[in-house]
C-alpha positions as CSV (number, residue, x, y, z in Angstrom):
1,M,8.1,-3.4,-37.4
2,D,8.2,-0.5,-35.0
3,N,11.9,0.4,-34.4
4,Q,11.2,2.1,-31.1
5,F,10.6,0.2,-27.8
6,T,11.0,0.5,-24.0
7,A,13.9,-1.0,-22.1
8,Y,15.0,-0.9,-18.4
9,R,18.5,0.5,-18.9
10,I,21.3,0.7,-16.4
11,E,23.9,3.5,-16.6
12,K,26.9,4.5,-14.7
13,T,27.2,8.1,-13.6
14,D,29.5,10.1,-11.5
15,T,27.3,9.5,-8.5
16,G,26.8,5.7,-9.0
17,I,24.5,3.3,-10.8
18,V,21.2,4.6,-12.2
19,A,18.5,2.5,-13.8
20,D,15.3,3.5,-15.4
21,F,12.9,3.0,-18.3
22,Q,14.1,4.5,-21.6
23,Q,13.0,4.6,-25.2
24,M,15.6,3.1,-27.6
25,S,15.8,1.7,-31.1
26,V,16.6,-1.8,-32.3
27,D,19.7,-0.4,-33.9
28,E,21.1,0.5,-30.5
29,L,21.0,-3.0,-29.2
30,T,24.2,-5.0,-28.7
31,D,25.2,-7.4,-31.6
32,G,23.4,-10.6,-32.3
33,D,21.8,-12.5,-35.2
34,V,18.4,-13.3,-33.7
35,L,16.0,-10.5,-32.7
36,I,13.5,-11.6,-30.1
37,R,10.2,-9.9,-29.3
38,A,10.2,-10.4,-25.5
39,E,7.2,-11.7,-23.7
40,F,8.5,-12.6,-20.2
41,S,11.6,-12.3,-18.1
42,G,12.3,-13.0,-14.4
43,I,14.2,-11.7,-11.5
44,N,17.4,-13.3,-10.2
45,Y,19.6,-12.2,-7.3
46,K,22.2,-11.2,-9.9
47,D,19.6,-8.9,-11.6
48,A,19.0,-7.1,-8.3
49,L,22.7,-6.6,-7.8
50,A,23.1,-5.2,-11.3
51,A,20.1,-2.8,-11.2
52,T,20.9,-1.4,-7.8
53,G,24.7,-1.2,-8.1
54,A,25.0,-3.4,-5.0
55,G,27.3,-5.8,-7.0
56,R,29.7,-5.4,-9.9
57,I,27.8,-7.4,-12.4
58,L,27.8,-5.3,-15.6
59,R,30.9,-5.4,-17.7
60,R,29.8,-2.4,-19.9
61,F,27.5,0.6,-19.7
62,P,24.9,1.5,-20.5
63,L,23.1,-1.9,-20.8
64,N,19.6,-3.3,-20.5
65,G,19.2,-5.4,-17.4
66,G,17.8,-8.9,-17.2
67,I,19.8,-12.1,-17.6
68,D,16.8,-14.1,-18.8
69,V,14.2,-13.7,-21.6
70,A,11.6,-15.6,-23.5
71,G,9.5,-14.6,-26.4
72,V,9.1,-15.1,-30.2
73,V,11.6,-14.6,-33.0
74,E,11.0,-11.3,-34.8
75,Q,13.9,-11.6,-37.3
76,S,16.8,-14.1,-37.7
77,E,19.9,-14.3,-39.7
78,D,20.5,-17.8,-38.2
79,A,18.9,-20.5,-40.3
80,R,17.9,-22.5,-37.2
81,F,15.3,-19.9,-36.3
82,A,12.3,-18.4,-38.1
83,P,10.0,-15.5,-37.3
84,G,7.3,-16.7,-34.8
85,D,9.4,-19.4,-33.2
86,P,9.1,-19.4,-29.4
87,V,12.6,-19.2,-27.9
88,L,14.4,-18.5,-24.7
89,V,17.8,-17.3,-23.5
90,T,19.2,-17.7,-20.0
91,G,22.6,-16.4,-19.0
92,C,25.1,-16.3,-21.8
93,G,26.1,-12.8,-20.8
94,L,22.6,-11.2,-21.2
95,G,22.2,-8.3,-18.7
96,E,26.0,-8.4,-18.0
97,E,27.9,-7.9,-21.2
98,F,25.0,-7.8,-23.7
99,D,21.6,-6.0,-23.6
100,G,19.3,-8.2,-21.5
101,G,15.7,-9.3,-21.1
102,Y,14.2,-6.2,-19.5
103,A,13.2,-4.8,-22.8
104,Q,10.5,-5.3,-25.5
105,F,13.2,-6.4,-27.9
106,V,16.3,-8.5,-27.2
107,R,19.1,-9.3,-29.7
108,A,21.0,-12.5,-29.1
109,R,23.6,-14.7,-30.8
110,G,22.1,-17.8,-32.3
111,D,24.2,-20.2,-30.3
112,W,22.6,-18.8,-27.1
113,V,19.0,-19.2,-28.3
114,I,17.1,-22.3,-27.3
115,P,13.8,-23.3,-28.7
116,V,11.1,-23.5,-26.1
117,P,10.7,-27.3,-25.5
118,D,7.4,-29.1,-26.1
119,G,5.4,-29.1,-22.8
120,L,6.6,-25.6,-21.8
121,D,5.7,-22.1,-23.0
122,T,7.3,-18.7,-22.9
123,R,5.8,-18.0,-19.4
124,S,6.7,-21.3,-17.8
125,V,10.3,-21.2,-19.1
126,M,10.7,-17.9,-17.3
127,A,9.1,-19.3,-14.2
128,I,12.1,-21.7,-14.4
129,G,14.6,-19.2,-15.7
130,T,18.3,-19.2,-14.8
131,A,17.5,-20.4,-11.3
132,G,15.7,-23.5,-12.5
133,F,18.2,-24.2,-15.2
134,T,21.0,-24.0,-12.7
135,A,19.2,-26.4,-10.3
136,A,18.5,-28.8,-13.1
137,L,22.1,-28.6,-14.3
138,A,23.2,-29.5,-10.7
139,V,20.8,-32.5,-10.5
140,H,21.9,-33.6,-14.0
141,R,25.6,-33.6,-13.1
142,M,25.0,-35.3,-9.8
143,E,23.0,-38.1,-11.4
144,Q,25.6,-38.5,-14.1
145,N,28.1,-39.0,-11.2
146,G,26.0,-41.8,-9.6
147,Q,23.5,-39.9,-7.4
148,A,20.3,-41.9,-6.8
149,P,17.4,-41.7,-4.4
150,G,18.4,-44.9,-2.7
151,N,21.8,-43.5,-1.7
152,G,20.3,-41.4,1.1
153,P,19.3,-37.8,1.9
154,I,20.2,-34.7,0.0
155,A,20.9,-31.4,1.8
156,I,20.0,-28.1,0.1
157,T,21.3,-24.8,1.5
158,G,19.5,-21.6,0.7
159,A,16.4,-23.8,0.1
160,S,13.8,-21.0,0.0
161,G,15.5,-19.1,-2.9
162,G,14.9,-19.6,-6.6
163,V,17.6,-22.2,-7.2
164,G,17.0,-23.9,-3.9
165,S,13.3,-24.1,-4.2
166,I,13.4,-25.7,-7.7
167,A,16.2,-28.1,-6.7
168,L,14.1,-29.2,-3.7
169,D,11.0,-29.6,-5.8
170,M,12.6,-31.6,-8.6
171,L,14.6,-33.8,-6.2
172,A,11.6,-34.6,-4.0
173,G,9.5,-35.2,-7.1
174,R,12.1,-37.8,-8.2
175,G,11.9,-39.7,-4.9
176,Y,14.9,-38.2,-3.1
177,E,14.7,-37.5,0.7
178,V,15.5,-33.8,0.9
179,V,16.6,-31.8,3.9
180,A,16.0,-28.1,3.4
181,I,18.3,-25.6,5.1
182,S,17.0,-22.1,5.3
183,S,17.3,-19.0,7.4
184,K,13.6,-18.1,6.7
185,K,11.6,-19.6,9.6
186,N,8.4,-18.3,8.0
187,A,9.1,-20.5,4.9
188,N,8.6,-23.8,6.7
189,D,5.2,-24.4,5.2
190,Y,6.4,-23.5,1.7
191,L,9.4,-25.8,2.0
192,G,7.2,-28.6,3.3
193,A,4.8,-28.2,0.4
194,L,7.7,-28.6,-2.0
195,G,8.6,-31.9,-0.4
196,A,11.2,-31.2,2.3
197,S,11.3,-34.2,4.7
198,R,13.0,-32.0,7.3
199,I,13.9,-28.3,7.7
200,L,17.0,-27.0,9.4
201,H,17.7,-23.4,10.4
202,P,21.4,-22.4,10.4
203,S,21.2,-22.0,14.2
204,D,20.4,-25.7,14.4
205,I,23.7,-26.6,12.8
206,D,26.8,-27.7,14.7
207,F,29.5,-26.9,12.1
208,G,32.2,-28.8,13.9
209,R,35.9,-28.4,13.4
210,R,37.3,-31.8,12.5
211,P,38.4,-32.6,8.9
212,L,35.6,-35.3,8.8
213,E,32.5,-35.2,10.9
214,K,29.7,-37.8,11.1
215,A,28.4,-38.5,7.6
216,L,24.8,-37.1,7.3
217,W,24.2,-36.7,3.5
218,A,24.4,-38.7,0.4
219,G,24.8,-35.4,-1.5
220,A,24.1,-31.7,-1.4
221,V,23.2,-28.7,-3.4
222,D,24.9,-25.6,-2.0
223,N,23.9,-22.0,-2.7
224,L,25.8,-20.3,0.1
225,G,29.5,-21.2,0.0
226,G,31.7,-20.4,3.0
227,E,31.3,-22.3,6.3
228,F,28.2,-24.0,4.9
229,L,30.0,-25.6,2.0
230,T,32.9,-26.4,4.2
231,W,30.5,-28.2,6.6
232,L,28.9,-30.1,3.7
233,T,32.3,-31.4,2.6
234,R,32.9,-32.7,6.1
235,T,29.5,-34.3,6.5
236,T,28.8,-35.9,3.1
237,D,29.0,-39.7,3.0
238,F,31.1,-42.0,0.8
239,W,30.9,-41.2,-2.9
240,G,28.5,-38.4,-2.4
241,N,28.2,-35.4,-4.7
242,I,28.1,-31.8,-3.7
243,A,26.9,-29.3,-6.4
244,S,28.4,-25.9,-5.6
245,I,26.2,-23.2,-7.1
246,G,26.4,-20.0,-5.2
247,L,28.2,-17.7,-2.7
248,A,25.4,-16.0,-0.9
249,S,27.2,-16.4,2.4
250,S,30.9,-16.3,1.2
251,H,33.1,-17.0,-1.7
252,E,35.6,-18.7,0.5
253,L,36.1,-22.5,1.1
254,N,38.3,-23.6,4.0
255,T,38.5,-27.4,3.9
256,T,41.0,-30.2,3.6
257,V,41.5,-33.0,1.1
258,M,40.2,-35.6,3.6
259,P,36.6,-35.7,2.3
260,F,37.8,-36.3,-1.2
261,I,40.5,-38.9,-0.6
262,L,39.0,-40.7,2.3
263,R,35.3,-40.7,1.4
264,G,35.5,-40.1,-2.3
265,V,33.3,-37.0,-2.2
266,S,32.9,-35.1,-5.5
267,L,32.7,-31.4,-5.5
268,L,30.9,-30.4,-8.7
269,G,31.1,-26.8,-9.9
270,I,27.9,-25.5,-11.6
271,N,28.3,-22.7,-14.1
272,S,25.0,-21.9,-15.9
273,V,26.4,-19.0,-17.9
274,E,29.0,-20.8,-20.0
275,T,27.2,-24.1,-20.4
276,P,28.0,-25.8,-23.8
277,R,25.0,-25.6,-26.1
278,L,24.5,-29.4,-26.4
279,L,24.4,-29.7,-22.6
280,R,22.1,-26.7,-22.4
281,E,19.7,-28.2,-24.8
282,A,19.7,-31.6,-23.0
283,V,19.0,-30.0,-19.6
284,W,16.1,-27.9,-21.0
285,E,14.6,-31.0,-22.6
286,R,14.8,-32.7,-19.1
287,L,13.2,-29.6,-17.6
288,A,10.2,-30.2,-19.9
289,G,10.2,-33.9,-19.0
290,D,11.5,-35.8,-16.0
291,L,13.0,-32.7,-14.3
292,K,10.0,-30.5,-14.7
293,P,9.3,-29.1,-11.2
294,P,6.0,-30.5,-9.9
295,H,5.0,-27.4,-8.0
296,L,6.2,-24.7,-10.4
297,D,3.1,-22.6,-10.0
298,L,3.8,-22.5,-6.2
299,I,7.4,-21.6,-6.7
300,A,6.7,-18.9,-9.3
301,S,3.5,-17.6,-7.7
302,R,4.6,-14.0,-8.0
303,S,4.1,-12.2,-11.3
304,I,4.7,-8.5,-11.8
305,G,4.2,-6.0,-14.6
306,F,7.1,-4.4,-16.4
307,D,6.4,-1.1,-14.6
308,E,6.7,-2.7,-11.2
309,L,10.2,-3.9,-11.9
310,P,12.2,-1.0,-10.2
311,G,10.4,-1.6,-6.9
312,A,11.1,-5.4,-6.8
313,F,14.9,-5.5,-6.4
314,Q,15.3,-4.4,-2.8
315,D,13.4,-7.5,-1.5
316,Y,16.0,-9.7,-3.2
317,L,18.9,-7.8,-1.6
318,D,17.1,-8.0,1.8
319,S,16.5,-11.8,1.4
320,K,12.7,-11.4,1.7
321,V,11.8,-13.3,-1.5
322,T,10.9,-17.0,-1.7
323,G,10.8,-18.8,-5.0
324,R,10.7,-17.0,-8.3
325,T,9.2,-13.8,-9.8
326,I,8.0,-13.6,-13.4
327,V,8.2,-10.3,-15.2
328,A,5.6,-9.8,-17.9
329,I,6.9,-7.7,-20.8
330,P,4.2,-5.7,-22.5
331,A,3.6,-6.0,-26.2
332,I,4.5,-2.9,-28.3
333,A,1.3,-0.9,-28.8
């Protein structure tokens, strides 16, 4: 095999964070027992924060960016994998503590590596990516805790983003009534096509101040945190589940115990990075089956070449992106 390849590498300098394409060797990659020849990656908000230095994401420098990757096994010291196997890795510290998916080769620990499920391929699993896995993990945990379509409507905040779009699509596809909450008024047609029964703009919301407000939702998927999550705790009905996924608005939560002890509301924390392997495998199997997003091609309609990657991050920071972006990693010539 050719030991030299191209990677989008992030470095810390005296003047700040710098990222660019570099040539490197396989021997320079961070440790792991499975070497993957990358075919596709994706862009997540966290990737944009890392590559631009807008957020403190990387725990070591220099490091290849990209928290997701899919491709085929090139070499493996783990008996579970053989050369040519199609595999994926999402999260698990890629692009944060270990060299990530924005490279023609990625080395990962075997426990992080998931075989691409039947019914999906290396491109479609990156259309789903960390965002879709996180959304599916939220739905999985909510349903384990009694959520069902007949219970009533589900609210989704940040509904036009990657996680929100896929959560909306899979829930609507499973028969849930879904109310999409998004600040992007130009995304109404997109959200409607994914199955939103109603669309709310933040300016439409009366957040209220009482510990409990009128019950509006049987459950919720929250990507924003802050006053939005606080409002959801106050407006979720008896025995409803709220999946807390993100903090795009704020990391703070100012609430009382009233929703939990008087309405039995459950607040479920969703961590897609440190997900136990058995649960990770189970959720990916569902993503190839009953949780497969019906409109994945619409959600991941944007595909870019590897060379276009540097110019793609600012749109994420400026909240101009709907859905998912797939990054095609070129084969080594």
